[in-house]
C-alpha positions as CSV (number, residue, x, y, z in Angstrom):
1,M,98.3,68.3,84.3
2,V,100.1,66.0,86.7
3,S,98.4,65.4,90.0
4,I,99.9,63.3,92.8
5,F,99.6,62.9,96.6
6,K,102.4,64.0,98.8
7,R,105.0,61.2,99.2
8,E,103.6,59.3,96.2
9,T,106.0,57.9,93.6
10,L,105.9,59.4,90.1
11,N,106.8,57.8,86.8
12,L,106.4,60.2,83.9
13,T,107.3,59.4,80.3
14,V,107.8,62.3,77.8
15,R,108.2,61.8,74.1
16,V,110.2,64.5,72.4
17,T,109.4,65.3,68.8
18,G,110.9,67.6,66.2
19,G,109.1,70.2,64.1
20,A,107.5,67.6,61.8
21,G,106.2,65.6,64.7
22,N,108.8,62.9,64.2
23,P,110.7,61.6,67.2
24,K,113.8,63.7,68.0
25,N,117.0,61.8,68.3
26,L,118.4,62.3,71.8
27,T,121.8,60.8,71.3
28,D,124.3,62.9,73.4
29,A,121.4,65.1,74.6
30,Y,121.0,66.6,78.0
31,A,117.6,67.1,79.8
32,R,116.6,69.0,82.8
33,W,113.2,68.9,84.7
34,T,112.3,71.6,87.1
35,L,109.4,72.0,89.5
36,V,108.6,75.6,90.4
37,R,106.1,77.6,92.5
38,P,103.9,79.8,90.3
39,F,106.1,82.8,90.9
40,G,109.3,81.0,90.0
41,K,110.8,79.6,93.2
42,V,112.5,76.4,92.3
43,I,111.3,73.5,94.5
44,L,113.0,70.5,92.8
45,E,115.4,69.9,89.9
46,K,116.5,66.8,88.1
47,D,118.7,66.3,85.1
48,T,120.2,63.4,83.0
49,D,123.3,63.5,85.3
50,D,120.9,62.2,88.0
51,D,119.4,58.8,88.3
52,S,115.8,60.3,88.5
53,L,115.8,61.5,84.8
54,N,117.0,59.4,82.0
55,I,116.9,59.0,78.3
56,Q,114.9,55.8,77.9
57,N,115.2,55.5,74.1
58,E,117.6,57.9,72.3
59,T,116.3,57.3,68.7
60,E,112.6,57.4,69.7
61,G,113.1,60.6,71.8
62,I,111.7,59.1,75.0
63,L,112.6,60.6,78.4
64,R,111.6,59.0,81.8
65,L,111.3,60.9,85.1
66,E,111.1,58.8,88.3
67,L,110.6,60.4,91.6
68,D,110.4,58.5,94.9
69,E,108.5,59.3,98.1
70,E,111.3,61.4,99.6
71,Q,111.5,63.5,96.4
72,T,107.8,64.2,96.4
73,D,107.6,65.0,100.2
74,I,106.9,68.6,99.4
75,K,104.2,71.1,100.5
76,P,100.8,70.4,98.9
77,G,99.8,73.0,96.4
78,E,99.9,74.2,92.8
79,Y,103.2,74.1,90.9
80,K,104.4,74.3,87.3
81,H,106.9,71.8,85.9
82,V,109.1,72.2,82.8
83,M,111.4,69.9,81.0
84,R,114.1,71.2,78.6
85,V,116.3,69.2,76.3
86,T,119.6,70.4,74.9
87,D,120.7,68.4,71.8
88,D,124.2,67.6,70.7
89,N,124.3,70.9,68.7
90,G,123.6,73.0,71.8
91,D,120.0,73.8,70.8
92,T,117.5,73.9,73.7
93,Q,113.9,73.0,73.4
94,V,111.1,73.1,76.0
95,V,109.4,69.8,75.7
96,L,107.0,70.0,78.6
97,F,105.4,72.9,80.5
98,E,102.2,72.3,82.5
99,E,100.6,72.4,85.9
100,F,101.7,70.0,88.6
101,E,99.5,69.5,91.7
102,V,100.6,68.0,95.0
103,K,97.7,66.9,97.2
104,E,97.7,66.1,100.9
105,T,98.8,62.5,101.7
106,H,96.1,60.0,101.0
107,E,95.6,57.9,104.1
108,Q,94.7,54.2,103.7
109,I,91.7,53.1,105.9
């Protein structure tokens, strides 16, 4: 589970593996990350055409999602987030699906 405060930056690294647990080659792959409310309303989407989600290492199957304070300025609550990767053959794989919590802004004293 990912848990952040509202307006907190997020840096998330995801390692994509194949069926044998080996790193999946992401050369010419496309990835999409989606944050949704429990009943499916899309709150935020990022893909590899956007600067927020990139393939950090193609041969090691490493994706990096970076969200800034403006992108995480969303209503506190419980969400789900999912990341899908489509490889150069057109095959799509869900590589991440888990809970995502946004908490009230943490005030510094």
